[in-house]
N, CA, C and O atoms as a Tinker XYZ file with bonds, in Angstrom:
   456  protein
     1  N     -3.110000   -2.334000   14.229000    73     2
     2  CA    -4.510000   -2.382000   14.216000    64     1     3
     3  C     -5.060000   -3.585000   13.623000    63     2     4     5
     4  O     -4.504000   -4.233000   12.736000    81     3
     5  N     -6.310000   -3.883000   14.219000    73     3     6
     6  CA    -7.116000   -4.865000   13.635000    64     5     7
     7  C     -7.793000   -4.458000   12.673000    63     6     8     9
     8  O     -7.596000   -3.387000   12.099000    81     7
     9  N     -8.923000   -5.515000   12.313000    73     7    10
    10  CA   -10.099000   -4.997000   11.287000    64     9    11
    11  C    -11.149000   -4.202000   12.133000    63    10    12    13
    12  O    -11.979000   -3.541000   11.508000    81    11
    13  N    -11.174000   -4.206000   13.085000    73    11    14
    14  CA   -12.014000   -3.448000   14.150000    64    13    15
    15  C    -11.771000   -2.000000   14.620000    63    14    16    17
    16  O    -12.570000   -1.087000   14.829000    81    15
    17  N    -10.197000   -2.073000   14.741000    73    15    18
    18  CA    -9.433000   -0.674000   15.030000    64    17    19
    19  C     -9.509000    0.302000   14.045000    63    18    20    21
    20  O    -10.026000    0.319000   12.929000    81    19
    21  N     -8.767000    1.257000   14.818000    73    19    22
    22  CA    -8.758000    2.542000   13.696000    64    21    23
    23  C     -8.472000    2.588000   12.192000    63    22    24    25
    24  O     -7.706000    1.779000   11.666000    81    23
    25  N     -8.970000    3.347000   11.655000    73    23    26
    26  CA    -8.562000    3.276000   10.132000    64    25    27
    27  C     -7.172000    3.863000    9.629000    63    26    28    29
    28  O     -6.815000    5.010000    9.898000    81    27
    29  N     -6.466000    3.022000    8.919000    73    27    30
    30  CA    -4.828000    3.194000    8.336000    64    29    31
    31  C     -4.852000    4.449000    8.032000    63    30    32    33
    32  O     -5.834000    5.188000    7.969000    81    31
    33  N     -3.319000    4.783000    7.766000    73    31    34
    34  CA    -3.136000    6.350000    7.594000    64    33    35
    35  C     -2.441000    6.252000    6.352000    63    34    36    37
    36  O     -1.974000    5.204000    5.909000    81    35
    37  N     -2.387000    7.339000    5.817000    73    35    38
    38  CA    -1.213000    7.558000    4.770000    64    37    39
    39  C      0.054000    7.330000    5.181000    63    38    40    41
    40  O      0.555000    7.871000    6.167000    81    39
    41  N      0.620000    6.521000    4.441000    73    39    42
    42  CA     2.238000    6.155000    4.829000    64    41    43
    43  C      2.118000    5.231000    5.664000    63    42    44    45
    44  O      3.260000    4.903000    5.987000    81    43
    45  N      1.464000    4.700000    6.131000    73    43    46
    46  CA     1.421000    3.312000    7.036000    64    45    47
    47  C      1.491000    1.780000    6.120000    63    46    48    49
    48  O      0.566000    1.549000    5.342000    81    47
    49  N      2.132000    1.213000    6.200000    73    47    50
    50  CA     2.758000   -0.363000    5.475000    64    49    51
    51  C      1.588000   -0.949000    6.620000    63    50    52    53
    52  O      1.432000   -0.609000    7.792000    81    51
    53  N      0.807000   -2.005000    5.764000    73    51    54
    54  CA    -0.226000   -2.506000    6.721000    64    53    55
    55  C     -0.205000   -4.146000    5.982000    63    54    56    57
    56  O      0.129000   -4.240000    4.801000    81    55
    57  N     -0.529000   -5.200000    6.657000    73    55    58
    58  CA    -0.915000   -6.426000    6.013000    64    57    59
    59  C     -2.306000   -6.321000    5.395000    63    58    60    61
    60  O     -3.178000   -5.686000    5.987000    81    59
    61  N     -2.537000   -6.889000    4.287000    73    59    62
    62  CA    -3.914000   -7.177000    3.445000    64    61    63
    63  C     -4.082000   -8.292000    2.895000    63    62    64    65
    64  O     -3.148000   -9.057000    2.655000    81    63
    65  N     -5.412000   -8.555000    2.595000    73    63    66
    66  CA    -5.369000   -9.974000    2.054000    64    65    67
    67  C     -5.902000   -9.497000    0.584000    63    66    68    69
    68  O     -6.954000   -8.877000    0.429000    81    67
    69  N     -5.072000   -9.856000   -0.409000    73    67    70
    70  CA    -5.586000   -9.387000   -1.902000    64    69    71
    71  C     -5.982000  -10.468000   -2.603000    63    70    72    73
    72  O     -5.393000  -11.071000   -3.501000    81    71
    73  N     -7.158000  -10.677000   -2.051000    73    71    74
    74  CA    -8.233000  -12.227000   -2.812000    64    73    75
    75  C     -9.309000  -11.503000   -2.650000    63    74    76    77
    76  O     -9.465000  -10.932000   -1.571000    81    75
    77  N    -10.292000  -11.373000   -3.700000    73    75    78
    78  CA    -9.842000  -12.331000   -5.035000    64    77    79
    79  C     -8.839000  -11.590000   -6.032000    63    78    80    81
    80  O     -8.830000  -10.369000   -5.875000    81    79
    81  N     -8.187000  -11.971000   -6.800000    73    79    82
    82  CA    -7.054000  -11.215000   -7.969000    64    81    83
    83  C     -7.503000  -11.902000   -9.268000    63    82    84    85
    84  O     -8.142000  -12.931000   -9.490000    81    83
    85  N     -6.925000  -10.939000  -10.067000    73    83    86
    86  CA    -6.900000  -11.315000  -11.729000    64    85    87
    87  C     -5.814000  -11.378000  -12.288000    63    86    88    89
    88  O     -4.932000  -10.651000  -11.831000    81    87
    89  N     -5.515000  -12.180000  -13.361000    73    87    90
    90  CA    -4.565000  -11.606000  -14.104000    64    89    91
    91  C     -3.127000  -11.472000  -13.357000    63    90    92    93
    92  O     -2.835000  -12.409000  -12.614000    81    91
    93  N     -2.469000  -10.712000  -13.443000    73    91    94
    94  CA    -1.030000  -10.181000  -13.240000    64    93    95
    95  C     -1.050000   -9.142000  -11.718000    63    94    96    97
    96  O     -0.043000   -8.482000  -11.464000    81    95
    97  N     -2.084000   -9.093000  -10.927000    73    95    98
    98  CA    -2.537000   -8.547000   -9.911000    64    97    99
    99  C     -1.873000   -9.176000   -8.806000    63    98   100   101
   100  O     -1.821000  -10.406000   -8.840000    81    99
   101  N     -1.409000   -8.639000   -7.932000    73    99   102
   102  CA    -0.790000   -9.135000   -6.999000    64   101   103
   103  C     -1.826000   -9.567000   -5.826000    63   102   104   105
   104  O     -2.759000   -8.880000   -5.408000    81   103
   105  N     -1.415000  -10.974000   -5.354000    73   103   106
   106  CA    -2.759000  -11.853000   -4.573000    64   105   107
   107  C     -1.865000  -12.136000   -2.993000    63   106   108   109
   108  O     -0.699000  -11.876000   -2.698000    81   107
   109  N     -2.896000  -12.726000   -2.244000    73   107   110
   110  CA    -2.830000  -13.556000   -1.371000    64   109   111
   111  C     -2.432000  -12.194000    0.003000    63   110   112   113
   112  O     -2.487000  -10.966000   -0.065000    81   111
   113  N     -2.129000  -12.927000    0.903000    73   111   114
   114  CA    -1.650000  -11.823000    2.252000    64   113   115
   115  C     -0.397000  -11.422000    1.927000    63   114   116   117
   116  O      0.569000  -12.174000    1.796000    81   115
   117  N     -0.403000   -9.727000    1.738000    73   115   118
   118  CA     0.863000   -9.083000    1.580000    64   117   119
   119  C      0.983000   -7.900000    2.038000    63   118   120   121
   120  O      0.014000   -7.176000    2.262000    81   119
   121  N      1.977000   -7.628000    2.197000    73   119   122
   122  CA     1.778000   -5.714000    2.527000    64   121   123
   123  C      1.804000   -4.936000    1.695000    63   122   124   125
   124  O      2.235000   -5.140000    0.560000    81   123
   125  N      1.241000   -3.670000    2.213000    73   123   126
   126  CA     0.569000   -2.872000    0.949000    64   125   127
   127  C      1.003000   -1.337000    1.898000    63   126   128   129
   128  O      1.367000   -1.338000    3.074000    81   127
   129  N      0.876000   -0.374000    1.204000    73   127   130
   130  CA     1.356000    0.967000    1.661000    64   129   131
   131  C      0.051000    1.860000    1.312000    63   130   132   133
   132  O     -0.655000    1.796000    0.305000    81   131
   133  N     -0.033000    2.480000    2.130000    73   131   134
   134  CA    -1.621000    3.250000    2.534000    64   133   135
   135  C     -1.464000    4.828000    1.961000    63   134   136   137
   136  O     -1.011000    5.661000    2.746000    81   135
   137  N     -1.853000    5.260000    0.540000    73   135   138
   138  CA    -1.920000    6.356000   -0.128000    64   137   139
   139  C     -2.870000    7.282000    0.745000    63   138   140   141
   140  O     -2.491000    8.322000    1.285000    81   139
   141  N     -4.363000    6.678000    0.820000    73   139   142
   142  CA    -4.960000    7.597000    1.019000    64   141   143
   143  C     -5.267000    8.192000    2.860000    63   142   144   145
   144  O     -5.239000    7.404000    3.805000    81   143
   145  N     -5.464000    9.283000    2.967000    73   143   146
   146  CA    -5.606000    9.934000    4.444000    64   145   147
   147  C     -6.511000    8.905000    5.252000    63   146   148   149
   148  O     -7.410000    8.189000    4.812000    81   147
   149  N     -6.076000    9.013000    6.434000    73   147   150
   150  CA    -7.034000    8.195000    7.652000    64   149   151
   151  C     -8.566000    8.847000    7.577000    63   150   152   153
   152  O     -9.526000    8.090000    7.430000    81   151
   153  N     -8.727000   10.114000    7.671000    73   151   154
   154  CA   -10.381000   10.780000    7.383000    64   153   155
   155  C    -10.847000   10.443000    6.496000    63   154   156   157
   156  O    -12.068000   10.563000    6.599000    81   155
   157  N    -10.390000    9.835000    5.097000    73   155   158
   158  CA   -11.096000    9.339000    4.052000    64   157   159
   159  C    -11.189000    7.865000    4.456000    63   158   160   161
   160  O    -12.344000    7.442000    4.476000    81   159
   161  N    -10.198000    6.956000    4.795000    73   159   162
   162  CA   -10.155000    5.734000    5.125000    64   161   163
   163  C    -11.366000    5.266000    6.091000    63   162   164   165
   164  O    -12.050000    4.272000    5.847000    81   163
   165  N    -11.553000    6.121000    7.243000    73   163   166
   166  CA   -12.262000    5.632000    8.419000    64   165   167
   167  C    -13.700000    6.130000    8.103000    63   166   168   169
   168  O    -14.648000    5.593000    8.676000    81   167
   169  N    -13.892000    7.106000    7.240000    73   167   170
   170  CA   -15.452000    7.639000    6.724000    64   169   171
   171  C    -15.999000    6.410000    5.797000    63   170   172   173
   172  O    -17.010000    5.724000    5.945000    81   171
   173  N    -14.827000    6.359000    4.634000    73   171   174
   174  CA   -15.507000    5.397000    4.002000    64   173   175
   175  C    -15.372000    3.953000    3.946000    63   174   176   177
   176  O    -16.174000    3.220000    3.368000    81   175
   177  N    -14.393000    3.590000    4.529000    73   175   178
   178  CA   -14.185000    2.175000    4.766000    64   177   179
   179  C    -13.499000    1.370000    3.781000    63   178   180   181
   180  O    -13.429000    0.154000    3.602000    81   179
   181  N    -12.894000    2.618000    3.047000    73   179   182
   182  CA   -11.961000    1.839000    1.838000    64   181   183
   183  C    -10.576000    2.430000    2.391000    63   182   184   185
   184  O    -10.523000    3.135000    3.399000    81   183
   185  N     -9.353000    2.031000    1.548000    73   183   186
   186  CA    -8.231000    2.779000    1.516000    64   185   187
   187  C     -7.552000    2.375000    0.093000    63   186   188   189
   188  O     -7.587000    1.319000   -0.540000    81   187
   189  N     -6.905000    3.654000   -0.173000    73   187   190
   190  CA    -6.320000    3.417000   -1.696000    64   189   191
   191  C     -4.761000    2.927000   -1.062000    63   190   192   193
   192  O     -4.085000    3.463000   -0.184000    81   191
   193  N     -4.513000    1.763000   -1.835000    73   191   194
   194  CA    -3.087000    1.347000   -1.362000    64   193   195
   195  C     -2.509000    0.875000   -2.596000    63   194   196   197
   196  O     -3.223000    0.837000   -3.598000    81   195
   197  N     -1.198000    0.480000   -2.649000    73   195   198
   198  CA    -0.315000    0.072000   -3.540000    64   197   199
   199  C      0.496000   -1.037000   -2.824000    63   198   200   201
   200  O      1.267000   -0.803000   -1.893000    81   199
   201  N      0.306000   -2.008000   -3.233000    73   199   202
   202  CA     1.043000   -3.498000   -2.721000    64   201   203
   203  C      2.567000   -3.379000   -2.539000    63   202   204   205
   204  O      3.104000   -2.357000   -2.966000    81   203
   205  N      3.211000   -4.195000   -2.027000    73   203   206
   206  CA     4.840000   -4.394000   -1.498000    64   205   207
   207  C      4.724000   -5.552000   -2.200000    63   206   208   209
   208  O      3.665000   -6.179000   -2.199000    81   207
   209  N      6.135000   -6.078000   -3.079000    73   207   210
   210  CA     6.552000   -7.206000   -2.848000    64   209   211
   211  C      7.866000   -6.913000   -2.636000    63   210   212   213
   212  O      8.427000   -5.818000   -2.627000    81   211
   213  N      8.497000   -8.529000   -2.386000    73   211   214
   214  CA     9.906000   -8.635000   -2.107000    64   213   215
   215  C     10.670000   -8.680000   -3.202000    63   214   216   217
   216  O     11.864000   -8.387000   -3.150000    81   215
   217  N     10.132000   -9.011000   -4.192000    73   215   218
   218  CA    10.726000   -9.404000   -5.564000    64   217   219
   219  C     10.892000   -8.133000   -6.622000    63   218   220   221
   220  O      9.881000   -7.857000   -7.268000    81   219
   221  N     11.971000   -7.413000   -6.830000    73   219   222
   222  CA    12.168000   -6.363000   -7.309000    64   221   223
   223  C     12.465000   -6.600000   -8.598000    63   222   224   225
   224  O     13.511000   -7.246000   -8.674000    81   223
   225  N     11.909000   -6.310000   -9.824000    73   223   226
   226  CA    12.172000   -6.274000  -11.070000    64   225   227
   227  C     12.832000   -5.386000  -11.847000    63   226   228   229
   228  O     13.268000   -5.662000  -12.965000    81   227
   229  N     12.943000   -4.190000  -11.243000    73   227   230
   230  CA    13.528000   -2.958000  -11.624000    64   229   231
   231  C     12.786000   -2.064000  -12.592000    63   230   232   233
   232  O     13.237000   -1.240000  -13.387000    81   231
   233  N     11.476000   -2.440000  -12.324000    73   231   234
   234  CA    10.409000   -1.612000  -13.445000    64   233   235
   235  C     10.554000   -0.112000  -12.977000    63   234   236   237
   236  O     11.096000    0.340000  -11.969000    81   235
   237  N      9.982000    0.446000  -13.891000    73   235   238
   238  CA    10.047000    1.877000  -13.252000    64   237   239
   239  C      8.977000    2.490000  -12.193000    63   238   240   241
   240  O      9.138000    3.547000  -11.582000    81   239
   241  N      7.917000    1.675000  -12.095000    73   239   242
   242  CA     6.933000    2.104000  -10.805000    64   241   243
   243  C      7.271000    1.582000   -9.864000    63   242   244   245
   244  O      6.359000    1.620000   -9.037000    81   243
   245  N      8.374000    0.940000   -9.400000    73   243   246
   246  CA     8.937000    0.533000   -8.113000    64   245   247
   247  C      9.480000    1.430000   -7.164000    63   246   248   249
   248  O     10.392000    2.168000   -7.539000    81   247
   249  N      9.092000    1.489000   -6.049000    73   247   250
   250  CA     9.879000    2.384000   -5.121000    64   249   251
   251  C     10.517000    1.570000   -3.819000    63   250   252   253
   252  O      9.769000    1.136000   -2.943000    81   251
   253  N     11.527000    1.448000   -3.778000    73   251   254
   254  CA    12.403000    0.814000   -2.694000    64   253   255
   255  C     12.107000    1.264000   -1.321000    63   254   256   257
   256  O     12.345000    2.411000   -0.943000    81   255
   257  N     11.520000    0.229000   -0.486000    73   255   258
   258  CA    11.804000    0.706000    0.867000    64   257   259
   259  C     12.961000    0.793000    1.623000    63   258   260   261
   260  O     13.872000    0.059000    1.241000    81   259
   261  N     13.192000    1.537000    2.660000    73   259   262
   262  CA    14.464000    1.715000    3.113000    64   261   263
   263  C     14.750000    0.681000    3.913000    63   262   264   265
   264  O     13.859000   -0.153000    4.073000    81   263
   265  N     15.810000    0.527000    4.473000    73   263   266
   266  CA    16.590000   -0.452000    5.226000    64   265   267
   267  C     16.058000   -0.052000    6.554000    63   266   268   269
   268  O     15.981000    1.174000    6.639000    81   267
   269  N     15.632000   -0.739000    7.711000    73   267   270
   270  CA    15.266000   -0.469000    8.775000    64   269   271
   271  C     14.005000   -0.940000    9.029000    63   270   272   273
   272  O     13.678000   -1.180000   10.191000    81   271
   273  N     13.121000   -1.139000    7.964000    73   271   274
   274  CA    11.857000   -1.299000    8.439000    64   273   275
   275  C     11.335000   -2.719000    8.614000    63   274   276   277
   276  O     11.803000   -3.639000    7.943000    81   275
   277  N     10.427000   -2.894000    9.455000    73   275   278
   278  CA    10.207000   -4.466000    9.717000    64   277   279
   279  C      9.638000   -5.466000    8.386000    63   278   280   281
   280  O      9.336000   -6.659000    8.405000    81   279
   281  N      9.624000   -4.402000    7.149000    73   279   282
   282  CA     9.309000   -5.565000    5.934000    64   281   283
   283  C     10.538000   -4.655000    4.814000    63   282   284   285
   284  O     11.103000   -3.565000    4.905000    81   283
   285  N     10.546000   -5.566000    3.979000    73   283   286
   286  CA    11.561000   -4.871000    2.887000    64   285   287
   287  C     11.078000   -5.276000    1.451000    63   286   288   289
   288  O     10.458000   -6.332000    1.317000    81   287
   289  N     11.276000   -4.672000    0.640000    73   287   290
   290  CA    11.068000   -5.010000   -1.103000    64   289   291
   291  C     10.461000   -3.687000   -1.696000    63   290   292   293
   292  O     10.681000   -2.690000   -1.007000    81   291
   293  N      9.838000   -3.521000   -2.686000    73   291   294
   294  CA     9.520000   -2.528000   -3.218000    64   293   295
   295  C      7.881000   -2.396000   -3.305000    63   294   296   297
   296  O      7.045000   -3.291000   -3.432000    81   295
   297  N      7.683000   -0.751000   -3.174000    73   295   298
   298  CA     6.338000   -0.732000   -3.429000    64   297   299
   299  C      5.817000   -0.909000   -5.073000    63   298   300   301
   300  O      6.727000   -0.697000   -5.874000    81   299
   301  N      5.000000   -1.129000   -5.449000    73   299   302
   302  CA     4.321000   -1.250000   -6.879000    64   301   303
   303  C      3.330000    0.113000   -7.211000    63   302   304   305
   304  O      2.106000    0.003000   -7.285000    81   303
   305  N      4.042000    1.397000   -7.395000    73   303   306
   306  CA     3.146000    2.250000   -7.638000    64   305   307
   307  C      2.192000    2.591000   -8.651000    63   306   308   309
   308  O      1.502000    3.585000   -8.877000    81   307
   309  N      2.383000    1.286000   -9.286000    73   307   310
   310  CA     1.110000    1.205000  -10.753000    64   309   311
   311  C      0.375000    0.308000  -10.480000    63   310   312   313
   312  O     -0.440000   -0.161000  -11.274000    81   311
   313  N      0.599000   -0.203000   -8.937000    73   311   314
   314  CA    -0.890000   -1.175000   -8.971000    64   313   315
   315  C     -1.710000   -0.686000   -7.750000    63   314   316   317
   316  O     -1.872000   -1.467000   -6.813000    81   315
   317  N     -2.168000    0.396000   -7.714000    73   315   318
   318  CA    -2.986000    1.087000   -6.742000    64   317   319
   319  C     -4.630000   -0.022000   -6.499000    63   318   320   321
   320  O     -5.156000   -0.808000   -7.287000    81   319
   321  N     -4.948000    0.301000   -5.374000    73   319   322
   322  CA    -5.774000   -0.242000   -5.589000    64   321   323
   323  C     -6.800000    0.403000   -4.431000    63   322   324   325
   324  O     -6.278000    1.036000   -3.513000    81   323
   325  N     -8.260000    0.246000   -4.469000    73   323   326
   326  CA    -9.219000    0.492000   -3.359000    64   325   327
   327  C     -9.460000   -0.440000   -2.416000    63   326   328   329
   328  O     -9.610000   -1.327000   -3.257000    81   327
   329  N     -9.581000   -0.849000   -1.685000    73   327   330
   330  CA    -9.952000   -1.899000   -1.066000    64   329   331
   331  C    -10.433000   -1.532000    0.570000    63   330   332   333
   332  O     -9.917000   -0.728000    1.346000    81   331
   333  N    -11.559000   -2.394000    0.763000    73   331   334
   334  CA   -12.082000   -2.245000    1.789000    64   333   335
   335  C    -10.987000   -3.040000    3.055000    63   334   336   337
   336  O    -10.726000   -4.238000    3.168000    81   335
   337  N    -10.603000   -2.111000    3.725000    73   335   338
   338  CA    -9.436000   -2.679000    4.607000    64   337   339
   339  C     -9.884000   -3.332000    5.997000    63   338   340   341
   340  O     -9.048000   -3.904000    6.695000    81   339
   341  N    -11.000000   -3.248000    6.318000    73   339   342
   342  CA   -11.684000   -4.255000    7.479000    64   341   343
   343  C    -12.273000   -5.444000    6.931000    63   342   344   345
   344  O    -12.310000   -6.447000    7.644000    81   343
   345  N    -12.827000   -5.479000    5.545000    73   343   346
   346  CA   -12.996000   -6.956000    5.339000    64   345   347
   347  C    -11.973000   -7.752000    4.655000    63   346   348   349
   348  O    -12.144000   -8.900000    4.244000    81   347
   349  N    -10.650000   -6.903000    4.539000    73   347   350
   350  CA    -9.374000   -7.697000    4.032000    64   349   351
   351  C     -8.276000   -7.439000    5.389000    63   350   352   353
   352  O     -7.049000   -7.503000    5.458000    81   351
   353  N     -8.908000   -7.251000    5.994000    73   351   354
   354  CA    -8.060000   -8.077000    7.785000    64   353   355
   355  C     -7.018000   -7.112000    7.795000    63   354   356   357
   356  O     -5.926000   -7.604000    8.081000    81   355
   357  N     -7.014000   -5.624000    7.523000    73   355   358
   358  CA    -5.850000   -4.907000    7.707000    64   357   359
   359  C     -4.995000   -4.823000    9.300000    63   358   360   361
   360  O     -5.482000   -4.455000   10.368000    81   359
   361  N     -3.788000   -5.225000    9.070000    73   359   362
   362  CA    -3.285000   -4.898000   10.245000    64   361   363
   363  C     -1.977000   -4.041000    9.980000    63   362   364   365
   364  O     -1.358000   -4.056000    8.916000    81   363
   365  N     -1.585000   -3.155000   11.301000    73   363   366
   366  CA    -0.725000   -2.000000   10.735000    64   365   367
   367  C      1.071000   -2.861000   11.245000    63   366   368   369
   368  O      1.318000   -3.348000   12.349000    81   367
   369  N      1.785000   -2.810000   10.351000    73   367   370
   370  CA     3.267000   -2.840000   10.180000    64   369   371
   371  C      4.055000   -1.690000   10.688000    63   370   372   373
   372  O      5.007000   -1.878000   11.446000    81   371
   373  N      3.732000   -0.629000   10.342000    73   371   374
   374  CA     4.279000    0.450000   10.779000    64   373   375
   375  C      4.654000    1.568000    9.699000    63   374   376   377
   376  O      4.569000    1.399000    8.483000    81   375
   377  N      5.007000    2.528000   10.220000    73   375   378
   378  CA     5.126000    4.187000    9.285000    64   377   379
   379  C      6.014000    3.635000    8.321000    63   378   380   381
   380  O      6.784000    2.710000    8.582000    81   379
   381  N      5.902000    4.285000    7.013000    73   379   382
   382  CA     7.408000    4.503000    6.170000    64   381   383
   383  C      7.600000    5.517000    5.928000    63   382   384   385
   384  O      6.616000    6.252000    5.846000    81   383
   385  N      8.586000    5.936000    5.753000    73   383   386
   386  CA     9.262000    7.432000    5.595000    64   385   387
   387  C      8.595000    7.954000    4.889000    63   386   388   389
   388  O      8.182000    7.433000    3.853000    81   387
   389  N      8.214000    9.552000    5.410000    73   387   390
   390  CA     7.707000   10.494000    4.426000    64   389   391
   391  C      8.174000   10.343000    2.997000    63   390   392   393
   392  O      7.458000   10.025000    2.047000    81   391
   393  N      9.840000   10.689000    2.955000    73   391   394
   394  CA    10.235000   10.666000    1.675000    64   393   395
   395  C      9.962000    9.621000    0.622000    63   394   396   397
   396  O      9.897000    9.836000   -0.588000    81   395
   397  N      9.799000    8.383000    1.274000    73   395   398
   398  CA     9.365000    7.330000    0.255000    64   397   399
   399  C      8.071000    7.155000   -0.215000    63   398   400   401
   400  O      7.771000    6.590000   -1.267000    81   399
   401  N      7.100000    7.788000    0.811000    73   399   402
   402  CA     5.728000    8.021000    0.510000    64   401   403
   403  C      5.591000    9.020000   -0.703000    63   402   404   405
   404  O      4.823000    8.778000   -1.634000    81   403
   405  N      6.404000   10.198000   -0.645000    73   403   406
   406  CA     6.517000   11.309000   -1.674000    64   405   407
   407  C      6.605000   10.597000   -2.934000    63   406   408   409
   408  O      5.880000   10.769000   -3.914000    81   407
   409  N      7.887000    9.509000   -2.770000    73   407   410
   410  CA     8.365000    9.067000   -4.135000    64   409   411
   411  C      7.080000    8.020000   -4.828000    63   410   412   413
   412  O      7.049000    7.835000   -6.044000    81   411
   413  N      6.448000    7.628000   -4.253000    73   411   414
   414  CA     5.459000    6.739000   -4.694000    64   413   415
   415  C      4.246000    7.524000   -4.913000    63   414   416   417
   416  O      3.490000    7.062000   -5.768000    81   415
   417  N      3.848000    8.722000   -4.274000    73   415   418
   418  CA     2.899000    9.415000   -4.604000    64   417   419
   419  C      3.188000   10.218000   -5.983000    63   418   420   421
   420  O      2.317000   10.552000   -6.786000    81   419
   421  N      4.647000   10.475000   -6.110000    73   419   422
   422  CA     4.763000   11.482000   -7.484000    64   421   423
   423  C      4.926000   10.249000   -8.672000    63   422   424   425
   424  O      4.650000   10.578000   -9.825000    81   423
   425  N      5.293000    9.083000   -8.459000    73   423   426
   426  CA     5.242000    8.086000   -9.255000    64   425   427
   427  C      3.423000    7.777000   -9.555000    63   426   428   429
   428  O      3.059000    7.736000  -10.730000    81   427
   429  N      2.868000    7.670000   -8.960000    73   427   430
   430  CA     1.265000    7.738000   -9.481000    64   429   431
   431  C      0.597000    8.894000   -9.915000    63   430   432   433
   432  O     -0.405000    8.783000  -10.621000    81   431
   433  N      1.169000   10.338000   -9.471000    73   431   434
   434  CA     0.659000   11.449000  -10.087000    64   433   435
   435  C      1.557000   11.183000  -11.598000    63   434   436   437
   436  O      1.103000   11.698000  -12.620000    81   435
   437  N      2.491000   10.584000  -11.650000    73   435   438
   438  CA     3.088000   10.659000  -13.160000    64   437   439
   439  C      2.260000    9.518000  -13.929000    63   438   440   441
   440  O      1.942000    9.639000  -15.112000    81   439
   441  N      1.984000    8.550000  -13.252000    73   439   442
   442  CA     0.927000    7.697000  -13.974000    64   441   443
   443  C     -0.382000    8.392000  -14.679000    63   442   444   445
   444  O     -0.829000    8.313000  -15.823000    81   443
   445  N     -0.814000    9.118000  -13.489000    73   443   446
   446  CA    -2.103000    9.505000  -13.911000    64   445   447
   447  C     -2.257000   10.925000  -14.823000    63   446   448   449
   448  O     -3.322000   11.410000  -15.207000    81   447
   449  N     -1.300000   11.295000  -14.990000    73   447   450
   450  CA    -1.002000   12.999000  -15.880000    64   449   451
   451  C     -0.715000   12.677000  -17.023000    63   450   452   453
   452  O     -1.184000   13.451000  -17.857000    81   451
   453  N      0.001000   11.657000  -17.518000    73   451   454
   454  CA     0.734000   11.279000  -18.783000    64   453   455
   455  C     -0.460000   12.314000  -19.798000    63   454   456
   456  O     -0.331000   12.384000  -21.020000    81   455
């Protein structure tokens, strides 16, 4: 997927440009996991995503990506962002297993429901 193509879907790992950023937010061109459904992303032009980092620190809101994916690292479930996927030049990496997406969603729910 390039910026002009179809909207990313929930469970897609995508490349995005996380600029601008502030403070402790992830920055630069990096992978992210899409949490919002394609129907929303396509209609609104935004996507809810969590950045992925290769530097695991053992934080409780990290979710490890399973082996065998084109990227490795952890999803930062506590750094949810709503981003314009076209303006940030989204490119699809590939799908993330449903079990991993569900684990991220559970951590997001735990964060919001406290």
